[in-house]
N, C-alpha and C positions, 0 to 999 in steps of 0.2 A: 120604063124602069131601067135605072142605070146598072150596067153589068158590074159584078164584083170582080175586082182586080185580083188575079191569081198571084201568089208569091212564088219565088224561085229560090230553092235551097242552094247553099254553097256546095260546089262539087267536092268530092273526096278523092284522094289519090294516095298511093304509097310513095313515100319519099325516103331515100337513104338517110340514115341517122346523121352521117357526116355532112349532110347538106342543111342541117338544122342548127340554128343558133338561138340562144335565149334572148328574148326581147326586153328592152328597158321599159316597155309599156305595161308590163305585168304589175297589177296593183297589189299583189300579195308580197309583202316584205317581211312580215312577222311569221315565224314558223308556229304552227299550232296543230295539234292532233298527231296523227301517225307520222313517224320519222321517215326521212328519205331512205334509210337502210331497210326499214320494215316494208316500205312501198316497193323497193327493189326486189325484196324476197317474194312479195305477193305477185309481182309481174313475172318473176322467174318461175313461180309455181303455177300461175293461172294464165299467163301471157297478158298483153295490154288489153284491159277491158273497156277503155274509153279513148277515143281518138284525140289527137292534139289539134288545137286550133292554131293555124299558121297563116302568115301573110308573106307574099313574095318580097324579097329584098331587091330594091331598085337602085340604080346608080344616079348620078347627078342629073343625067338627061331623062330619067324616068324609065330606063330600060331594065328588065329583069336580069339579075346576075346569076340566077340558078340556085341561089341560097334562099332559105326561108326562115323567118323569125317566128318565135313562139310567144305570143302575148298572153295566151290562156292555156294553162297546162304546164306551168313551170316546174311543179314538183314532179310530175310524171317525166318531164325532160331530164331533170337532175337524177331521177332514179334510173333511167335508161343510160345516162352518162356514167353512173356508178357501175352498172353491169358491164359497160364497155371497158372501163378501167380494170375491172376484175377479170377481164377476158372471158366473161360468161356470155357475151353477145358481140357479134361482129360490128365494126363501126359502119359498115355499109348495109346493115340490116334495114330492110324497108319498114317504115313506121306508118301506120294508118293516120292520115291527117285530113282535116277539113280545111280547104283553102278559102280564106275570106278575101273579098274585094270590097272596097268602099267602107263607109262608116268610120268609127274611131276605135283604134286598137284598145285604148284604156276602157272604153265603154264595154267592149266584148269581154275583157278580163273581169271587170266588175260584175257584169251580168252573170257570167258563168259561176262565180262564187256566191252571189246573192241568191240565185235561183236554185242552188243546191239545197235540198231538204234531207236531213238525216232521218233514219228509220225511227218510227215510234218504238219506244222500248219494248212494247208487247210484241211487235213484229220481230225484233231481235231475239227475244226469248223463244218465240216459236221457231225461228230459223235454227237456233241452236238445238232445239228439240228435234227438228227434222234431221239435222246432221247426225245427232246421236242415234236416231232411229235408223239411219243409213249405215250404221256400223262403226262410226268414228268414235274413238275413246275420248274422254274428257281432256286428256293430254294432247291428243291430235287436234281437237277443236281449238284448244288454247294456243297451240303452236301456229296454226293456220291464221288465227285472227289476233295474234299478238296480245293476248291477255294471259292471266295466270289460271291454272286449273281451278283454283278456288272461285274465281269469277265465273267460270263455266258452270261449276256446281250451283252457284247462286242463281244464275239465269235459267238453268234447267229446273231448279226448284220452283222459281216463279212461273215457269211455263206449265208446271204441274198443278197449279191452283185451278179451282173450279172454272169452267168456261163461263158460267153465269157471272162470276166476279170479274173475269177477264173483260167481259162486255161492259160491265159497269166502269171498270178502269179505262177502257178505250174511249168511253163517252165522258171522261173526266168526272165520273161520279165518285171516285175515291182516289186517294193519293198513292204514289208508289210506296211510301212508308207503310200505309195501311195494307197494301197488297203483300208487302214483305211479312207483315205480322201474320197474315192468313196462311203463309207458307209453312208455319210451324207444324201444322198437321196435314196429312194427306186425305183426311176424311172430308170429301166434298159436301156431303149432307150437313155435317157439323159446321163447315165454313159458311154455307149459305144460311143456316139457322142463326148463327152468330151475327152475320151481316144484317139479317132482317131485324134482329134485336137492337144492335148498336145504331143502325141507320135511323131507327124510329126514336130511340131514347136520347140520342145526341152524345152518348158516352162512347165515342168512336175513336178515341186516341189509340195509337198502335199498342201502347202498353195495356190498355183496357181490353183490346181484342185478344192479345196474347194471354192475358189472365183468364178470360172466359174460355178460350180454347184449351187451356191446360188445367182447368179447375178440378177435374177428376183424376189428376195425375199426382205424382210425388216428385219433387225436385231431386236431382242427383246429389244435391248438397244436404239432403235430409240425413239425419244421423243413422237411420236404418240402412240407407244405401252405403254410407261411409263404413258401417260395420260389416255389411255383407260383401261389398265390392261390386261395382257396376259390371265387371266381366262375368261374375258368377250369375248375376241376374240375366244377362244377355245369353249366356250359355244355356240357361234353362228355358230359353225361348221368349223372354220378355222383350217387348218393344220399347224403344226410346224415341221420344220426339226431340229433334234438334233444331235450334235456331241458327241459320247460316248468316244472319245479318246483325245480330247482337250477341254479346257475351251471355251465355246461358248457364254457366256453372255446371256444365256437363249434361244439360238437357232435362227432360221430364220423363219419368218412368210411367208407362201407361197401365201396366197390369199390377195394380196395388195388391190384389189378393195373392198373386204369385209372390210378390215381394215380401208380404207379411208371412207367408208360409215358409219361404226360404230363411228369413230372419229367425223365425221361431225354431226351425230345424237346427240352425247353427247355434242358437242359444242352448238348445237341449243337448247338442253334442258337447258344448263347453261344460254344461252341467254334469254330463256323464263322466267327464274327466275329473271334475271337482268331487264327484261322489266317491271316488276312490280314497278320499281323505277320511271317510267314515262318518259323514254327517247324517243325521236322522232324516232330514228333509231339505229339499232345495226348491225354492219358488222361482219360476222363470217368467219374465215379462219384459217387454220393451221398456216399460216404465212402471213404477209403483206409486201408490198414493203417498202424499206428503208425510202422513203420520203412521205409515205401515209398521214401524218398529216401536211405536210409543208404548204399547202394552206388553212388549217383550223385554226380557232381561238380557242385557248385553254382556257377553263373556269378556273377562279381562284377559287379554292375551299378552304375551311377552315378545317384543320385537327380537328378531334374530340378531345376535351380536355380529359386529363387523369383523371380518377376518383381517389379519395383519396386512394382506395384500390390498384389500379394499380400503383400509384406513390409510395406507401409503398413497393410494390413488387419490383419495379425498384431499390429503395434505398437499399433494403435488398440484392438484387442480386449484385449490385455494391459493396457493403461492403464485401460480401462473395468473390467476384472476387478479390478485392484488397488484402484481407487477404491471399488468396491462393497464389497470385503472390508474395506477400511479404515473405511468409513462404518458398517458393521454389525458390527464386531469385538466390540463389547460386548453385542450383542443376544443374548438367550437363544434366540430363534427368528427365522429370516429371514422377512420378509413373502413371501407367495406369489409376487408378481410379481418380487421380487428373486431368489428362489430359482429361478424359471423362467428369468429372464434369465441367471443364472450358468450354468445348464445349457446354454442356447443358445450362450453364449460358449465353453464347454468343447467342445461338439460341433463348433462352427465351427473352433476351433483344431486339434482332432484331424484334421478333414478337410484343412485347409491343410498341416499338418505331415506328413501321410501322402503323401509325394511319389511320383509315378510314377517307375519305374526304367528307365533306358536301358541297353541291352546292345549289345555289339559285334555289328554285322550278320553278320560272318563266323562268330561263335559261335552266333547264333540259328539258322543253317541246320543245325546239328548237334544242337541242344538241344530240349528239350520242355517241356510245361506240364501241370500237374495241375489239372483243373477239377472242383470239387465244391461242397458246401454246408456252410457253417459252422454252429455250434450255434444261432445266432440265425435261421437260415433265409436268410441272405444268400449271394450268389454268392461263392465262394472261388476265386481264381485264383493259383496258385503257379507262377511262371515260372522258367525258367532252370536246367534240370537235364540233364546230359549222361550218357548211358549209356556203359558201358565200351567197347562195340563201336563207338561213334561218336566216341570220344575220340581215336583215332589218325587224323590227317589223311591223306587219300589221297595217294600219291606218284606224280608224273608220271615214268614211266621214261625219257622223253627228256630231261627237264630235271634230274631227280634232286632236285626240291624238292616240297614239299607244294603241292598245287593247291588254290586257293580254290574251294570248292564253289559259291560264288555268283558267281564272276568269269566273264565271257564274253570277256575280252580275248584276242585271238589265236586264237579258236575260230570255227568256222563257225557261223552263226546256227542255232539249234535251236528247234524248236517245242515241245520238252518242257521243262516248268517243274516244279521240285520242288513236289509237292503234299503238304500236311500230312496225315499219317495220323492220323485221329481214331478212337480205340478206346474202346469202352464197357466198363469193368471190371465184373466180376460175381463173385459167390461161387458155387462149385459147390453143387449141390443135394444135401443130405444125404438119401440114400435108405435110411437105416437103418430096418429093419422093426421094428414093435412086437412084442417077444417077451416072453412071460410067464415066461421061464426066469430065475429069480433068480441062478443060478450063471453065467450067460453073462457073459463079461468085458466091461468097458467098451469101447466102440468105439475103435479106434486113433486116429481123428481127434479124438475128444473128449478122450482122454488128452493128445494133442499140444497141443490148445488150452488145456487146463487147465494143463499145464506151461509153456506160453508165458506165462501170467499169473505163474506162480511164478518163471520165469526173469527176467522184467522186475522183479518185486519183489526178487528176489535181487540183481540188478544194482544197484538203488537202495540196498539195505541194505549191500552191499559197498562202494559208493562213500562211504558214511557212516562206514566203519570202515577208515581207512587202515592201521592196524596189521595187521588181518586180511588186507587186500589185499596188503601186503608179504609176509606169511607164505604166502599162497596162491600168489603168483607164485614165491616161493622154492621152494615145493614142486614147482611145475611145472618150474623150472630143474633141480632135483636129479633129478627123474625123467628129464629129457632127458640130463643129463650123466653120470649114474651107472647108469642102468638102460636101456641101449640096446635091450635085447630085451624090455622091458616091453610088455605089450599097451596100456599107457597108458590113454587114455580120461579124461584129466583134465577137470575141470569148467571149467578156464580154458584157452582155446585161444589161447595167446600168439602174437602175430604182427603186429598184432591181426587175427585172422580173426573177424569178427562173425557169429555164426549168424543165419540168417534165420528169421523167425517164420512159422507156418502162415498159410493164407489167412484173415486177420483173425478171430482169436478174438473172439467177441462181447464188447464192452465194453473191449477191450484198449487202444484208442487213447484212450478217455476215462478210463482208470483213474488213480488217484492216483499209482501208480508211474510211469506213462508221463509224466504232467505233471511230476513231480519230476525225472526223468531229463532231460527236454527243457529244463526251466528251468535245470538245472545246466549242461547242454551249452551253452546260449546264453550263460550267464554267462562261461564260459571262452572261448568263441569270440570274445566281444567284448573279452576281456582279452589274448588272444594276438595276435601280429603277423600282418599279412596275408600277408607273404611268408615262406617257410620258411627263407630265408637268415638272417633275423633271429631265428629261433626259439631257437638255442642261447644267445645273449646274454640273451634274455627269460627263459628258464628259469633261467639263472644268477642273474638278479636277484631271483628269488622266494626268500622265506625258506623254512625247512624245513617249516613247517606248510602253506604254500601248495603247495610241491612234493608233499608227501604227499597233500594233498587232490586235486591234479590227477592224481597217479599212481593213486590209488584210483578216480577217475572213469574214467580210460582203461582200467584193468584190468577195471572192471566190464563193459565192452562185450564182453569175451571170455567172459563167463559163458555156459555152455551147459548148462542143466538140462532141455532139451527131450527128451521121449520121442520116439524115431524108430523106428517099426515097421520090421522087416526087410522089404524088398521088392527087386524086381529092379533098382531104381535105386541102392540103397545097400548091397546085400549085399557087394559087393567093397570098399567104402570103409571099413567098420568092422565088426568082429565083434560078435556078440551079447554076448560077454564084455566087450568094450570099452565097449559102451553101458551095460551093467549097472554096470561099475566107475565110469564117468563119473557116472551118476546117484547111485551110492552116495556118491561124493565130493562131489556137489552137496548131498547131505543133510548131510554133515559141515560143509560151508561154511555151510549154512543154520542149523545149530545154533550154529556159531561166532559168526555175526552176530545170532543171536536172531531169525531171520525168523519172523514171525507173519502168515499170509495174511489173517487176520481184521483185524488192525491195518492191513495194507496195503490194505484196502478191498474185498476180494473177498467176495461173498455169493452163495449159490446162487439162481439164478432159472430160470424156465422156458426162457429163451433159452440160457443158458450151461451148464446141466447137467440140470435136472429134466425138461425136455422132450426130452432126448436119450437118456435111459436107460429101462429097462423099468419097468413098474409096481411089481414087487417091490422094485426098487432105490429107487424113490421112497418107498415105505412103509418100507423099511429106514432111509432117512435120517431120516424123521419120527420113527420109533420110537427111533432113537439119540438124537435131539435133544430130543424132547418126550414120549416114553413111548408105551406100547402104546395107551392110550386115545385119544390124538390120531391115531394111525395108523388106528384103527378108524373114526374119523369120516369118513375120506375113502376107505376101501378099496372102496366101491361105485361110485365115480365113474369116468367114462371118463378115458382117459389125459390128454387136454388139460385137463380140469377138475381132475383130480388134481394135475397139475403146478402149475397156478395156485394152488390152495389150499395145496399143500405149500410153495410160495414164501412165502406169507403166514405159515404156521406156523413156518417155519425162520428168518424174519426176526428178527435179534437173538439167535439161539441160539448163534452161534459155530461152527456145524457146518461141517465141511469134508469134501469127498470124499477118498478115500485118496491120490490123486496130489498133493494139496496139503498133506497132513499132515506133521508132523515125525515120521519113523519112528524107532524105537529103534535105537541104535547096533548095528551088526552084522547088522541085518535088511535084506536087499536090498529096494530100492524097486520093482524089477521082478523078479518070481519067474521064475528060470531054473534049469536044471539046473546043478549044480556050485556051488562056493563062490567068493565074491569074494576077490580078493587083499587081504591085510591092509593097513590104512592106516598111514602113519607116525604114531608116537605123538604128535608135536607138533601134529597136526591132529585128534586124537581122544582127548584126555586126559579124565580123569574129571571135572575141574572144568567143562569145557565141557558135558559131558553133563548134569551136575546143573543148571547154569544154564539150559540149553535146556529141560530137563524142566519147569521152573517155569512156562513159558509154553506148554507143549504143549497144543494145542486138544483132543487126544484126552482128556487128563487133565481138562481143564475140562469136557468133555462128560460124562465119567464122574461128576464131582463133582455135576453137576446132577441 
């Protein structure tokens, strides 16, 4: 057996720095990575951690000259040279060197650089964590390793992620970007649970991971947080999740219960201040239903007159605005300072022109106020609404005249003073249990909320179709005049008796239909006379098109396409047959105006549908819209996760739940025993059916 030849390592020795020269054989010519100045600081702080590779310099005869060249370690040489120039190191300082003989100098230089392997990022994160544990501050670590404190924070955050996920990352089972996403929360159990879900489902993009980790939180950009202030929440002990790797709009608030309590307390404090104005009642809520003021009488207030000083300020601002716009009318782009000033002028004018409103003190005593938060997170105070029960003045039996509730003339002094009633509005808790029965019908409350959206959209669509509105009202009149014993149930309740919506269906107030109806109503309100005695002449002055448009708008408020489950409160008011007929006729009306709930802006979300139904129904929705393969991707998830992922999958699909779809003519929208009464031909002709069928979301879904 042949003996293995033993290798001999090059000897090492200490050589004075002034005996070293930089070799031309060094293959590194392009600077990369840490600078010479930073390396010099590191050597000064830690001394030289790696020897230089040197070769003896020989003369023409091959004799050593006592000098040594450095073919490998040129950056270290230059860093030592800089320390000598700065007089921080003696030029005769002994330098640890490995003396090479034989071979090729360029080969040594190349090998030293090629064989150098940087730390795995995970090792670097853990090393920073070790330094932090040894007592070094983030600033100290940053200074020692020539990075910013922000980078240190990021690496320490990555080091704090679950060890199980670290191991996956070390084995290339996840990307650095995914690990960054998991650092949003410090909850290791939740990190591991989410990884288990996303690694199986394939929905493992960093943004999807962040969304799942923060699904039970509230963004700092939420209007409740803007109203309260993040500092107030944190002072109360609330935790905030922060993303150190992406812009997070201030992070995510973890304690939603605490946030809601603090917001309610602040709203109530604002209400206490407003109560000093003498209102009978104040209703407080983060948000109110779309039509909460519909049945109330709104007081006519008088805006406070401008003072001479305020008017002078407005005139000056208008003059300055006009001058700036004139000076820069030909400019392609406004200078930043001019653009900023114009914005300031506009904001100041808006503030001055938004005048406080004065109300009759005798009316204030019977009226109330809604206190809430607007979409920007500012306090919203809507004053001056009188309930029906408070609208009739009390009558003094001795005098036979209405008594002023605020007057004390002719009365014995009383210690009792009307105290404003402040009530916090809230939505009932949905206690619907999670049931895996796919055949279980949709909850009554959910159907009512869905049909509230459809009713509002149908009102908007009807108001845009005066001819259909005339026809629908005529249909209602014919039923009343010629079919006295009909079970009726028309979808228009002429009177006008405006149906009330359920307890704030999610998103109803912010829907496109709600905004369109409200804008149209405000337009006509401003155009019509204040007093009803002048109304007849005002209507007479309108041309035919304007009358038709106003007629359609008014008629639209009578639309009632709401599903109302039979219960002990409404059993005597309307029969099941009447409800069914009303909804069938609402479908006819929807086809006539071409109602498309997708175009109206409704889309399925976890809040308004997916989180309210059983898991089989969620999968059924995804299957109908995206196919069986998409449904299989989420069928293993828990219900909350499934609803969130289904929302993403259904986005843009045009899918609608059954209560929002245009049903085929002749098919009842609510399955009941018996058959619906036939509809008049003029509201259910073939042409309308064909036109409506072109936009039927069910047909679109099937085509996909």
